[in-house]
DOMI-150621 format. One record per residue (C-alpha): residue number from 1; residue in one letter; x, y, z. Coordinates in Angstrom, 3 decimals. Each point is the difference from the previous one (the first is absolute). Layout:
# DOMI-150621
@n:NUM&res:A&px:X&py:Y&pz:Z
...
***
This chain:
# DOMI-150621
@n:1&res:X&px:140.186&py:4.723&pz:130.596
@n:2&res:X&px:-2.749&py:0.298&pz:-2.316
@n:3&res:X&px:-1.003&py:3.759&pz:-0.518
@n:4&res:X&px:-2.744&py:-0.662&pz:-2.798
@n:5&res:X&px:-3.778&py:0.000&pz:1.227
@n:6&res:X&px:-2.005&py:-2.898&pz:-0.057
@n:7&res:X&px:-2.470&py:1.676&pz:-2.325
@n:8&res:X&px:2.408&py:0.406&pz:-2.827
@n:9&res:X&px:0.026&py:4.040&pz:0.583
@n:10&res:X&px:3.334&py:2.060&pz:0.056
@n:11&res:X&px:0.736&py:3.117&pz:1.598
@n:12&res:X&px:3.025&py:2.473&pz:0.049
@n:13&res:X&px:2.633&py:-0.498&pz:2.737
@n:14&res:X&px:2.424&py:3.263&pz:1.017
@n:15&res:X&px:3.432&py:-1.312&pz:1.204
@n:16&res:X&px:1.884&py:2.284&pz:1.956
@n:17&res:X&px:3.490&py:-0.730&pz:-0.798
@n:18&res:X&px:3.040&py:0.814&pz:2.244
@n:19&res:X&px:1.819&py:3.582&pz:-0.530
@n:20&res:X&px:3.326&py:-1.327&pz:0.671
@n:21&res:X&px:0.022&py:-2.706&pz:2.472
@n:22&res:X&px:-1.078&py:-3.531&pz:-0.897
@n:23&res:X&px:-0.901&py:-0.823&pz:3.608
@n:24&res:X&px:-2.750&py:2.557&pz:0.060
@n:25&res:X&px:-2.036&py:-2.352&pz:-2.783
@n:26&res:X&px:-3.039&py:-1.576&pz:2.194
@n:27&res:X&px:-0.703&py:-3.372&pz:0.140
@n:28&res:X&px:-3.313&py:0.390&pz:-1.974
@n:29&res:X&px:1.963&py:1.714&pz:-2.948
@n:30&res:X&px:2.365&py:-2.509&pz:-0.132
@n:31&res:X&px:-2.818&py:-2.387&pz:-0.095
@n:32&res:X&px:-1.680&py:1.421&pz:-2.972
@n:33&res:X&px:3.668&py:0.135&pz:-1.817
@n:34&res:X&px:0.483&py:-3.164&pz:0.120
@n:35&res:X&px:-3.504&py:-1.409&pz:-0.802
@n:36&res:X&px:-1.363&py:2.814&pz:-2.449
@n:37&res:X&px:0.253&py:-0.567&pz:-3.652
@n:38&res:X&px:-1.398&py:3.154&pz:-1.440
@n:39&res:X&px:1.903&py:3.139&pz:0.571
@n:40&res:X&px:-0.035&py:3.632&pz:-1.151
@n:41&res:X&px:2.976&py:1.899&pz:1.228
@n:42&res:X&px:1.567&py:3.443&pz:-0.737
@n:43&res:X&px:3.067&py:-1.660&pz:-1.151
@n:44&res:X&px:0.778&py:-3.225&pz:-1.050
@n:45&res:X&px:3.574&py:-0.042&pz:0.232
@n:46&res:X&px:-0.214&py:1.029&pz:3.748
@n:47&res:X&px:-2.621&py:-2.206&pz:1.033
@n:48&res:X&px:1.720&py:-3.375&pz:-1.527
@n:49&res:X&px:2.973&py:1.635&pz:1.959
@n:50&res:X&px:-1.842&py:0.012&pz:3.298
@n:51&res:X&px:-1.387&py:-3.615&pz:-0.886
@n:52&res:X&px:3.590&py:-1.131&pz:-0.610
@n:53&res:X&px:1.367&py:1.457&pz:3.270
@n:54&res:X&px:-2.775&py:-1.916&pz:1.709
@n:55&res:X&px:0.620&py:-3.197&pz:-1.373
@n:56&res:X&px:-3.384&py:-0.008&pz:-1.653
@n:57&res:X&px:-0.170&py:-1.676&pz:-3.777
@n:58&res:X&px:-1.804&py:1.919&pz:-2.862
@n:59&res:X&px:-1.122&py:-3.140&pz:-1.545
@n:60&res:X&px:-3.536&py:-0.278&pz:-0.336
@n:61&res:X&px:-0.081&py:3.725&pz:0.820
@n:62&res:X&px:-1.657&py:2.595&pz:-2.972
@n:63&res:X&px:1.720&py:3.290&pz:0.816
@n:64&res:X&px:-1.120&py:3.119&pz:-1.801
@n:65&res:X&px:0.778&py:3.767&pz:0.229
@n:66&res:X&px:-2.273&py:2.634&pz:1.456
@n:67&res:X&px:1.058&py:3.715&pz:-0.016
@n:68&res:X&px:-0.879&py:3.659&pz:-0.146
@n:69&res:X&px:0.054&py:-0.163&pz:-3.869
@n:70&res:X&px:-2.363&py:-3.113&pz:-0.235
@n:71&res:X&px:-2.724&py:0.183&pz:-2.186
@n:72&res:X&px:-3.827&py:-0.247&pz:0.831
@n:73&res:X&px:-0.130&py:-3.221&pz:-2.505
@n:74&res:X&px:2.613&py:-1.613&pz:2.436
@n:75&res:X&px:-2.006&py:0.984&pz:2.965
@n:76&res:X&px:-3.002&py:-1.570&pz:-1.366
@n:77&res:X&px:2.101&py:-3.518&pz:-0.951
@n:78&res:X&px:1.179&py:0.042&pz:3.707
@n:79&res:X&px:-3.744&py:0.554&pz:1.043
@n:80&res:X&px:-1.143&py:-2.995&pz:-2.082
@n:81&res:X&px:2.799&py:-2.224&pz:1.261
@n:82&res:X&px:-1.044&py:1.132&pz:3.883
@n:83&res:X&px:-3.327&py:-0.765&pz:-0.567
@n:84&res:X&px:0.815&py:-3.912&pz:-0.040
@n:85&res:X&px:3.398&py:-0.304&pz:1.830
@n:86&res:X&px:2.047&py:1.943&pz:2.531
@n:87&res:X&px:2.131&py:2.522&pz:-1.291
@n:88&res:X&px:2.748&py:1.287&pz:1.991
@n:89&res:X&px:1.331&py:3.786&pz:-0.091
@n:90&res:X&px:3.209&py:1.252&pz:1.203
@n:91&res:X&px:2.104&py:2.968&pz:-0.542
@n:92&res:X&px:4.043&py:0.164&pz:-0.086
@n:93&res:X&px:-0.297&py:0.262&pz:3.845
@n:94&res:X&px:-2.338&py:1.100&pz:2.932
@n:95&res:X&px:-3.910&py:0.390&pz:-0.927
@n:96&res:X&px:-1.160&py:-0.159&pz:-3.866
@n:97&res:X&px:-2.311&py:2.966&pz:0.719
@n:98&res:X&px:2.284&py:2.409&pz:1.659
@n:99&res:X&px:1.636&py:1.876&pz:-2.871
@n:100&res:X&px:-0.060&py:-3.087&pz:-1.781
@n:101&res:X&px:-2.518&py:-1.221&pz:-3.204
@n:102&res:X&px:-2.288&py:-2.133&pz:1.390
@n:103&res:X&px:-2.682&py:2.645&pz:0.911
@n:104&res:X&px:-1.600&py:-0.036&pz:-3.481
@n:105&res:X&px:-0.352&py:-3.648&pz:0.240
@n:106&res:X&px:-1.672&py:0.083&pz:3.507
@n:107&res:X&px:-2.482&py:2.691&pz:-1.021
@n:108&res:X&px:-1.154&py:-1.812&pz:-2.851
@n:109&res:X&px:-0.077&py:-3.043&pz:2.061
@n:110&res:X&px:-2.655&py:1.470&pz:2.018
@n:111&res:X&px:-1.601&py:1.626&pz:-2.741
@n:112&res:X&px:-0.850&py:-3.835&pz:-1.761
@n:113&res:X&px:-0.600&py:-1.636&pz:3.547
@n:114&res:X&px:3.594&py:-1.642&pz:0.325
@n:115&res:X&px:0.975&py:-0.727&pz:3.481
@n:116&res:X&px:2.943&py:1.924&pz:1.063
@n:117&res:X&px:2.373&py:-1.275&pz:2.885
@n:118&res:X&px:3.354&py:1.292&pz:1.413
@n:119&res:X&px:2.536&py:-2.315&pz:1.826
@n:120&res:X&px:1.666&py:3.125&pz:2.110
@n:121&res:X&px:3.357&py:0.480&pz:0.717
@n:122&res:X&px:2.706&py:2.611&pz:0.542
@n:123&res:X&px:-0.809&py:3.671&pz:-1.569
@n:124&res:X&px:2.412&py:2.454&pz:-0.503
@n:125&res:X&px:-1.945&py:2.959&pz:0.501
@n:126&res:X&px:-1.136&py:-1.153&pz:3.306
@n:127&res:X&px:3.317&py:-1.351&pz:1.313
@n:128&res:X&px:1.657&py:3.464&pz:-1.111
@n:129&res:X&px:-3.162&py:1.758&pz:2.241
@n:130&res:X&px:0.907&py:-2.445&pz:2.851
@n:131&res:X&px:3.956&py:0.839&pz:-0.364
@n:132&res:X&px:-0.405&py:3.903&pz:-0.332
@n:133&res:X&px:-0.991&py:0.979&pz:3.467
@n:134&res:X&px:-2.648&py:2.247&pz:-1.876
@n:135&res:X&px:-3.562&py:0.311&pz:1.377
@n:136&res:X&px:-2.026&py:-2.894&pz:-1.935
@n:137&res:X&px:-3.267&py:1.850&pz:0.221
@n:138&res:X&px:-0.717&py:1.233&pz:-2.730
@n:139&res:X&px:1.983&py:-1.606&pz:-2.559
@n:140&res:X&px:0.030&py:0.621&pz:-3.838
@n:141&res:X&px:1.635&py:-2.411&pz:-2.191
@n:142&res:X&px:0.665&py:1.883&pz:-3.467
@n:143&res:X&px:1.981&py:-2.527&pz:-2.003
@n:144&res:X&px:3.062&py:1.110&pz:-2.265
@n:145&res:X&px:0.915&py:3.899&pz:-0.028
@n:146&res:X&px:-0.025&py:1.589&pz:-3.305
@n:147&res:X&px:3.085&py:0.508&pz:-2.144
@n:148&res:X&px:-0.881&py:3.354&pz:-0.683
@n:149&res:X&px:1.074&py:2.839&pz:2.516
@n:150&res:X&px:-3.437&py:1.955&pz:-0.328
@n:151&res:X&px:-2.014&py:-2.721&pz:0.516
@n:152&res:X&px:2.168&py:-1.209&pz:2.987
@n:153&res:X&px:-0.546&py:3.392&pz:1.780
@n:154&res:X&px:-3.729&py:-0.393&pz:-0.841
@n:155&res:X&px:0.049&py:-3.273&pz:1.677
@n:156&res:X&px:1.385&py:1.164&pz:2.982
@n:157&res:X&px:-1.915&py:3.517&pz:0.276
@n:158&res:X&px:-3.193&py:-2.022&pz:-0.179
@n:159&res:X&px:0.630&py:-2.189&pz:3.034
@n:160&res:X&px:-2.075&py:0.597&pz:2.649
@n:161&res:X&px:0.463&py:-0.740&pz:4.105
@n:162&res:X&px:1.495&py:-3.526&pz:0.382
@n:163&res:X&px:2.649&py:-2.003&pz:-1.181
@n:164&res:X&px:0.468&py:-0.659&pz:-3.398
@n:165&res:X&px:2.066&py:-3.073&pz:-1.716
@n:166&res:X&px:1.512&py:0.337&pz:-3.370
@n:167&res:X&px:2.412&py:-2.359&pz:-2.079
@n:168&res:X&px:2.621&py:1.858&pz:-1.808
@n:169&res:X&px:2.961&py:-1.497&pz:-2.464
@n:170&res:X&px:3.632&py:-0.111&pz:1.561
@n:171&res:X&px:1.175&py:2.122&pz:-2.695
@n:172&res:X&px:-2.328&py:3.064&pz:1.094
@n:173&res:X&px:-0.278&py:-0.289&pz:3.711
@n:174&res:X&px:2.843&py:2.467&pz:0.310
@n:175&res:X&px:-1.781&py:2.407&pz:-2.310
@n:176&res:X&px:-3.386&py:-0.132&pz:1.829
@n:177&res:X&px:1.228&py:0.404&pz:3.342
@n:178&res:X&px:1.950&py:2.966&pz:-1.098
@n:179&res:X&px:-3.657&py:1.162&pz:-1.352
@n:180&res:X&px:-1.971&py:-0.545&pz:2.956
@n:181&res:X&px:2.541&py:1.362&pz:2.269
@n:182&res:X&px:-0.436&py:3.450&pz:-1.782
@n:183&res:X&px:-3.697&py:-0.572&pz:-0.437
@n:184&res:X&px:-0.891&py:-0.899&pz:3.456
@n:185&res:X&px:2.891&py:0.073&pz:2.551
@n:186&res:X&px:-2.508&py:-0.617&pz:3.056
@n:187&res:X&px:-0.979&py:-3.395&pz:-1.255
@n:188&res:X&px:1.021&py:-3.199&pz:2.300
@n:189&res:X&px:1.619&py:-2.597&pz:-2.240
@n:190&res:X&px:0.883&py:-3.290&pz:-0.050
@n:191&res:X&px:2.300&py:-1.854&pz:-3.125
@n:192&res:X&px:-0.053&py:-3.313&pz:0.110
@n:193&res:X&px:1.701&py:-2.295&pz:-2.366
@n:194&res:X&px:0.681&py:-3.755&pz:-0.573
@n:195&res:X&px:-2.727&py:-1.455&pz:2.236
@n:196&res:X&px:0.379&py:-3.242&pz:1.539
@n:197&res:X&px:3.520&py:-0.384&pz:-1.864
@n:198&res:X&px:3.489&py:-0.118&pz:1.229
@n:199&res:X&px:0.505&py:3.734&pz:-0.278
@n:200&res:X&px:-3.090&py:1.396&pz:1.456
@n:201&res:X&px:0.239&py:3.969&pz:0.723
@n:202&res:X&px:-2.739&py:2.059&pz:2.014
@n:203&res:X&px:1.080&py:3.695&pz:0.199
@n:204&res:X&px:-2.105&py:2.480&pz:1.784
@n:205&res:X&px:0.297&py:3.775&pz:-0.144
@n:206&res:X&px:-1.895&py:3.330&pz:-0.701
@n:207&res:X&px:-0.145&py:0.905&pz:-3.534
@n:208&res:X&px:2.336&py:2.968&pz:0.911
@n:209&res:X&px:2.794&py:-2.152&pz:1.251
@n:210&res:X&px:0.346&py:-1.570&pz:-3.107
@n:211&res:X&px:3.179&py:1.284&pz:-1.567
@n:212&res:X&px:1.679&py:-1.467&pz:3.269
@n:213&res:X&px:-1.706&py:-3.084&pz:0.191
@n:214&res:X&px:0.687&py:-1.097&pz:-4.080
@n:215&res:X&px:3.393&py:-1.351&pz:1.156
@n:216&res:X&px:-1.585&py:-2.596&pz:2.140
@n:217&res:X&px:-1.809&py:-1.455&pz:-3.232
@n:218&res:X&px:1.228&py:-2.575&pz:-2.516
@n:219&res:X&px:-1.860&py:0.853&pz:-3.014
@n:220&res:X&px:-0.500&py:-3.643&pz:-1.344
@n:221&res:X&px:-2.995&py:-2.222&pz:0.416
@n:222&res:X&px:-3.642&py:0.127&pz:0.279
@n:223&res:X&px:-0.950&py:3.167&pz:1.657
@n:224&res:X&px:-3.250&py:1.430&pz:1.620
@n:225&res:X&px:-0.478&py:3.535&pz:1.210
@n:226&res:X&px:-2.445&py:0.613&pz:3.108
@n:227&res:X&px:-0.968&py:3.621&pz:0.737
@n:228&res:X&px:-2.227&py:1.153&pz:3.041
@n:229&res:X&px:-1.957&py:3.060&pz:-0.407
@n:230&res:X&px:-1.182&py:1.945&pz:3.096
@n:231&res:X&px:-3.342&py:1.330&pz:-0.310
@n:232&res:X&px:0.100&py:3.718&pz:-1.030
@n:233&res:X&px:-1.760&py:1.347&pz:3.290
@n:234&res:X&px:2.982&py:-1.716&pz:1.914
@n:235&res:X&px:2.761&py:1.600&pz:-2.156
@n:236&res:X&px:-1.785&py:3.650&pz:0.570
@n:237&res:X&px:0.998&py:1.790&pz:2.655
@n:238&res:X&px:-2.613&py:0.495&pz:2.730
@n:239&res:X&px:-0.254&py:3.726&pz:-0.012
@n:240&res:X&px:-0.287&py:0.030&pz:-3.830
@n:241&res:X&px:-3.165&py:-1.840&pz:0.250
@n:242&res:X&px:-1.323&py:1.824&pz:2.785
@n:243&res:X&px:0.672&py:3.296&pz:-1.806
@n:244&res:X&px:-1.772&py:-1.367&pz:-2.821
@n:245&res:X&px:-3.251&py:-1.028&pz:1.992
@n:246&res:X&px:0.339&py:3.353&pz:1.746
@n:247&res:X&px:-0.050&py:2.072&pz:-3.404
@n:248&res:X&px:-3.062&py:-1.969&pz:-1.143
@n:249&res:X&px:-2.094&py:0.513&pz:2.987
@n:250&res:X&px:0.918&py:3.806&pz:0.636
@n:251&res:X&px:-0.233&py:1.054&pz:-3.605
@n:252&res:X&px:-2.441&py:-2.021&pz:-1.723
@n:253&res:X&px:2.443&py:-0.540&pz:-2.670
@n:254&res:X&px:-2.180&py:-2.245&pz:-2.236
@n:255&res:X&px:0.345&py:-3.922&pz:-1.420
@n:256&res:X&px:3.387&py:0.353&pz:-1.253
@n:257&res:X&px:1.779&py:0.218&pz:2.996
@n:258&res:X&px:-2.622&py:-2.249&pz:1.528
@n:259&res:X&px:0.805&py:-2.655&pz:-2.452
@n:260&res:X&px:3.798&py:0.575&pz:0.500
@n:261&res:X&px:-0.403&py:-0.807&pz:3.683
@n:262&res:X&px:-2.371&py:-2.741&pz:-0.647
@n:263&res:X&px:2.773&py:-1.405&pz:-2.443
@n:264&res:X&px:2.811&py:0.233&pz:2.598
@n:265&res:X&px:-2.159&py:-1.725&pz:2.864
@n:266&res:X&px:-1.363&py:-2.840&pz:-2.484
@n:267&res:X&px:3.303&py:-0.145&pz:-2.153
@n:268&res:X&px:-2.051&py:0.434&pz:-3.282
@n:269&res:X&px:0.316&py:2.400&pz:-2.882
@n:270&res:X&px:-1.242&py:3.618&pz:0.327
@n:271&res:X&px:-1.718&py:0.254&pz:-3.144
@n:272&res:X&px:-1.795&py:-3.115&pz:0.633
@n:273&res:X&px:-1.468&py:0.797&pz:3.281
@n:274&res:X&px:-0.500&py:3.398&pz:-1.368
@n:275&res:X&px:-2.316&py:-1.285&pz:-2.845
@n:276&res:X&px:-1.461&py:-1.986&pz:2.603
@n:277&res:X&px:-1.270&py:3.239&pz:2.366
@n:278&res:X&px:-1.500&py:1.583&pz:-3.469
@n:279&res:X&px:-1.879&py:-3.023&pz:-0.562
@n:280&res:X&px:-1.149&py:0.255&pz:3.586
@n:281&res:X&px:-0.836&py:3.553&pz:-0.263
@n:282&res:X&px:-2.208&py:-0.719&pz:-3.147
@n:283&res:X&px:-1.778&py:-2.483&pz:1.299
***
């Protein structure tokens, strides 16, 4: 199958590769791996191993690395290549865009009028969401959690209503979950590891149950942490909300309490709403 366009104009093609099970490779991606000549990949060693597992020879293929530290000069060289030849882009596993290095290249391609196409396949965040048993709408993907404790706490504290998906290193999962159980015991959690592989595991619990649940977890392999946060209004007791509304109505208690009430209902920061109310008053 020939992927080169007749008018000899190239494009960038994103290849979604298996995250663990080679059977997840789509026929379209397999054809591209066999026929393609120019590849930019996250890890050249891992990519060559994938080709070897699939029985595809590397002869005649030009394989270069594309990673998070790639300089703008390399991006420009890849763009020049893609102007005349199809350039296939792949990460170690899954999507080359999701927490992997292809985004700067894709953005630069659009800015330079170069076509971008995606050959889809399995995606670990979506697969984790499917297996989590947590509400799928809305969901938010955040990539890898920060290494620093304070920054991880900030990431959890700033989540809003919905399901949130985080990658985490196996060496930090237990510590991160200990912190999360203390910070937000009310969160619903799904801890997912080794997706599509032999030792795939999904453990579901409330964060406050972590101490009793951790013995079920094998702290090896690739982990995804999913948390679901209810809206603040559903977390509040109905009486509390009614009392605050009653105080505003009967005592004319001013914009601060009104901002607080609206913040609880809308799940937004009180200070932000208070500033908006003052702006409305001035105008």
